[in-house]
C-alpha positions in Angstrom: -44.4 -26.8 -1.0 -43.4 -26.7 -5.4 -40.9 -24.5 -6.9 -42.8 -23.8 -9.9 -46.3 -23.8 -10.7 -49.5 -21.6 -13.2 -51.8 -19.1 -11.2 -54.7 -17.8 -13.1 -56.9 -16.0 -11.2 -56.2 -12.7 -9.2 -56.4 -12.4 -5.6 -56.2 -8.7 -5.9 -55.4 -5.4 -7.3 -54.0 -2.0 -6.6 -55.4 0.7 -8.4 -54.0 3.3 -10.7 -52.9 5.3 -7.0 -50.8 7.9 -7.0 -47.7 5.0 -6.9 -43.7 5.9 -7.5 -42.3 2.6 -8.9 -38.6 1.9 -7.7 -36.4 -0.1 -9.8 -32.6 -1.1 -8.7 -31.1 -4.2 -10.8 -33.8 -6.8 -11.5 -36.2 -5.7 -8.2 -38.9 -3.1 -8.1 -40.0 -2.0 -4.8 -43.3 0.1 -4.5 -44.2 2.1 -1.6 -48.4 1.1 -0.9 -50.6 -0.5 1.3 -51.8 -3.1 -0.1 -52.5 -7.0 1.0 -49.3 -8.5 -0.6 -47.2 -11.4 1.2 -44.3 -12.7 0.1 -44.0 -15.4 -3.1 -47.2 -13.9 -4.1 -47.2 -13.1 -8.0 -47.0 -9.8 -9.5 -48.5 -8.3 -12.8 -47.6 -4.1 -13.2 -48.6 -2.5 -15.6 -47.6 1.0 -17.0 -46.3 3.1 -19.9 -43.2 3.9 -21.3 -42.9 7.4 -23.6 -47.1 6.9 -23.8 -46.3 3.1 -24.7 -48.3 0.7 -22.3 -45.7 -2.1 -20.8 -46.2 -4.9 -18.3 -43.7 -6.9 -16.5 -44.2 -10.1 -14.1 -42.6 -11.0 -11.0 -42.7 -12.7 -7.4 -42.9 -10.4 -4.2 -39.7 -11.5 -2.5 -40.4 -8.4 0.7 -43.3 -7.3 2.4 -43.5 -4.9 5.2 -47.0 -3.5 5.3 -47.1 -3.0 9.2 -44.3 0.2 8.5 -45.0 3.8 8.9 -44.4 3.3 4.8 -45.8 0.1 3.8 -43.7 -1.3 1.3 -43.2 -4.4 -1.0 -40.3 -5.7 -3.4 -40.5 -8.1 -6.6 -38.0 -9.6 -8.5 -38.4 -9.9 -12.5 -36.8 -11.7 -15.5 -34.7 -8.7 -17.0 -33.6 -10.7 -19.7 -37.5 -10.8 -20.6 -39.0 -7.9 -18.9 -36.6 -4.3 -19.9 -37.2 -2.1 -16.7 -34.5 -0.5 -16.6 -35.4 2.7 -14.4 -38.2 4.3 -12.2 -42.1 4.4 -12.9 -43.7 8.2 -12.3 -46.9 8.0 -11.0 -48.6 9.6 -13.9 -47.1 5.9 -15.5 -47.7 4.2 -13.4 -51.1 1.5 -14.4 -51.9 -1.1 -12.0 -50.9 -4.3 -10.3 -53.0 -7.5 -10.1 -51.5 -9.9 -7.6 -51.7 -13.8 -7.8 -51.5 -16.4 -5.0 -53.4 -19.4 -5.6 -51.9 -22.4 -7.5 -53.2 -24.0 -9.9 -51.0 -26.5 -11.3 -47.8 -27.2 -9.7 -46.9 -30.5 -11.3 -43.6 -28.9 -13.1 -40.1 -30.5 -12.5 -38.5 -28.2 -14.8 -38.9 -25.5 -17.3 -36.6 -24.1 -20.2 -36.7 -20.9 -21.9 -36.5 -21.0 -25.5 -36.0 -17.8 -27.7 -36.5 -16.7 -31.8 -35.0 -13.9 -33.2 -36.5 -12.4 -36.3 -34.5 -9.7 -38.2 -36.2 -7.7 -41.0 -33.2 -6.2 -43.5 -33.4 -3.8 -46.2 -30.9 -2.9 -49.1 -28.1 -5.1 -49.9 -25.9 -3.8 -47.4 -28.8 -5.9 -45.0 -29.6 -3.0 -42.7 -31.8 -4.0 -40.0 -35.1 -2.0 -39.5 -36.5 -4.2 -36.4 -35.6 -7.0 -34.7 -37.9 -9.3 -32.3 -36.8 -11.7 -29.8 -39.9 -13.8 -28.9 -39.7 -16.6 -25.7 -41.4 -20.1 -25.3 -41.4 -21.7 -22.1 -41.6 -25.5 -22.3 -42.2 -27.1 -19.1 -41.3 -30.9 -18.9 -42.8 -34.3 -20.0 -44.3 -35.3 -16.0 -46.8 -37.3 -16.2 -50.2 -35.1 -15.8 -53.6 -35.5 -15.7 -55.4 -33.8 -18.4 -59.1 -32.9 -16.9 -59.1 -31.4 -13.6 -56.3 -28.4 -12.4 -53.9 -28.7 -16.1 -57.3 -28.4 -18.2 -58.4 -25.2 -16.1 -55.0 -23.9 -16.6 -54.8 -24.1 -20.5 -58.1 -22.8 -21.2 -58.0 -19.8 -18.9 -58.0 -16.1 -20.2 -54.6 -15.2 -18.1 -52.4 -18.2 -17.3 -49.3 -17.1 -15.6 -46.4 -19.5 -14.9 -43.7 -18.8 -11.3 -40.4 -19.9 -10.3 -40.4 -19.6 -6.5 -36.3 -20.3 -7.4 -35.7 -17.1 -9.3 -38.3 -15.5 -8.1 -39.6 -14.7 -11.5 -42.4 -14.4 -13.1 -44.1 -15.2 -17.4 -47.4 -14.2 -18.6 -47.8 -17.2 -20.8 -49.9 -18.5 -23.4 -50.9 -21.4 -25.5 -51.4 -20.9 -29.1 -52.8 -24.6 -30.2 -51.7 -28.5 -28.5 -52.8 -31.9 -28.3 -53.2 -34.3 -25.9 -53.8 -38.1 -26.4 -55.1 -39.2 -22.9 -55.4 -41.8 -21.5 -57.3 -42.9 -18.3 -56.9 -38.8 -18.6 -53.3 -39.3 -18.0 -50.7 -37.9 -20.2 -46.9 -37.6 -20.5 -45.2 -35.0 -23.2 -43.9 -31.4 -22.9 -46.0 -28.6 -22.9 -44.5 -25.4 -25.0 -46.3 -21.9 -24.1 -45.4 -18.2 -25.8 -43.8 -15.9 -23.3 -46.0 -12.1 -22.7 -43.7 -9.5 -23.1 -46.0 -7.7 -21.6 
């Protein structure tokens, strides 16, 4: 089984039931019955101070047969800032992804650009924005088939099952020079902030 891959189609979801989400470090826990298994990719939506947010991760523990069904998922806290527990009223739901659409990825990297808005001659900052890009290596790929299906999907998720991280990604624009339906180039995706 591959260590990296793209997923595009939800396998299930959890509606916004009265669920409390516990957060410890880069792990979130939910006590709720649903069909979640280890290695499932999770996109959890919630509100923070009334603002809709989201976090992507990978399920690392699941016990649906216990007295209280529970599962944990890990997330990259450098990209998704989820610091405190989420109350029942702020939980908006979860989408579960299981089926890998494209796994021909041998490595990836994440780069970050900083945009800083300043004012006055003292250059006081009033807004700082971090934007992340995820770049997959220049492995040989076939364009028509699973890779094309990934890049034209409405929602694209990249999963790293080594670190148990997942990222919502999108592709603005790119060109692929296919020779006999094959191309070799790195591909850069924007990383969703929520």
